[in-house]
C-alpha positions in Angstrom: -102.5 -112.9 -87.6 -103.6 -109.8 -86.0 -104.9 -106.9 -88.2 -104.3 -103.4 -86.9 -106.1 -100.5 -88.2 -104.3 -96.9 -87.6 -105.9 -94.5 -85.3 -107.5 -91.3 -86.7 -106.1 -89.6 -83.2 -109.6 -89.6 -81.8 -110.6 -92.8 -80.4 -114.1 -91.7 -80.3 -114.3 -90.9 -83.8 -112.8 -94.5 -84.5 -115.5 -95.9 -82.7 -118.2 -94.4 -84.8 -119.5 -91.7 -82.2 -121.0 -88.4 -84.0 -120.0 -86.0 -81.4 -116.5 -87.5 -81.2 -114.6 -83.8 -81.4 -116.7 -83.1 -78.2 -116.3 -86.3 -76.4 -112.4 -85.9 -76.7 -112.2 -82.5 -75.3 -114.4 -83.3 -72.7 -112.3 -86.2 -71.9 -109.1 -84.2 -72.2 -110.3 -81.3 -69.8 -111.5 -84.2 -67.2 -107.9 -85.9 -67.6 -106.1 -82.5 -66.8 -108.6 -81.9 -63.8 -107.9 -85.4 -62.8 -104.0 -84.8 -62.8 -104.4 -81.6 -60.9 -106.4 -83.2 -58.0 -104.2 -86.3 -58.0 -101.0 -84.3 -57.8 -102.5 -81.9 -55.0 -103.5 -85.0 -52.9 -106.8 -83.9 -52.6 -110.0 -85.7 -51.2 -113.3 -86.0 -53.2 -114.8 -84.1 -50.6 -112.4 -81.5 -51.0 -112.7 -81.3 -54.6 -116.4 -81.3 -54.2 -116.4 -78.1 -52.0 -113.7 -76.2 -54.5 -115.7 -76.9 -57.3 -119.0 -76.3 -55.6 -120.8 -79.6 -56.7 -121.7 -82.8 -54.8 -119.3 -85.6 -54.0 -121.0 -88.0 -56.8 -120.4 -85.5 -59.4 -116.7 -85.5 -58.4 -116.6 -89.4 -58.5 -118.3 -89.3 -62.0 -115.7 -86.7 -63.3 -112.7 -88.7 -62.1 -114.0 -91.9 -63.5 -114.5 -90.3 -66.8 -118.4 -90.5 -66.6 -118.8 -86.9 -68.3 -122.3 -86.9 -69.9 -123.9 -84.6 -67.3 -120.8 -82.0 -67.6 -120.6 -79.4 -70.8 -117.4 -78.5 -72.1 -117.8 -74.9 -70.7 -118.6 -76.6 -67.0 -115.3 -78.7 -67.2 -113.1 -75.6 -68.1 -114.7 -73.9 -64.8 -113.7 -76.7 -62.9 -110.2 -76.1 -64.2 -110.6 -72.3 -63.4 -111.4 -73.4 -60.0 -108.2 -75.5 -59.7 -106.2 -72.4 -60.4 -105.7 -73.1 -64.1 -106.1 -70.8 -67.1 -107.8 -72.0 -70.0 -107.1 -70.7 -73.4 -108.8 -71.3 -76.6 -106.8 -71.2 -79.9 -108.3 -70.8 -83.2 -105.8 -71.5 -86.0 -105.5 -72.5 -89.7 -105.3 -76.5 -90.0 -102.4 -78.0 -92.2 -103.5 -79.5 -95.4 -101.9 -83.0 -94.5 -104.9 -83.8 -91.9 -108.5 -83.1 -91.0 -109.5 -80.2 -88.8 -109.6 -81.3 -85.1 -110.8 -80.1 -81.8 -108.0 -80.6 -78.9 -107.3 -80.0 -75.5 -103.5 -79.4 -74.6 -101.8 -78.8 -71.3 -98.8 -76.5 -71.2 
């Protein structure tokens, strides 16, 4: 019989990473950027020019290799892709632990 474990909602926390909230936020921001790039049909060279980075950094971004990017830099990339980025701070429900989330509208 296969055993299952309920997720915390953060795969990085479930895998035991110490900086799980930051890793999830960065992954969410990168996923949003990748979605926009794909929707616009942009090449990596076009994205590099738009974001003012070299093409290998675009490749890293699109392939989830995010250690070289800060959360702030990823937000700047979204801004360069004509997106507003809003940070909302609010009390957490008592029913769950506090969390950091990135959501698209």
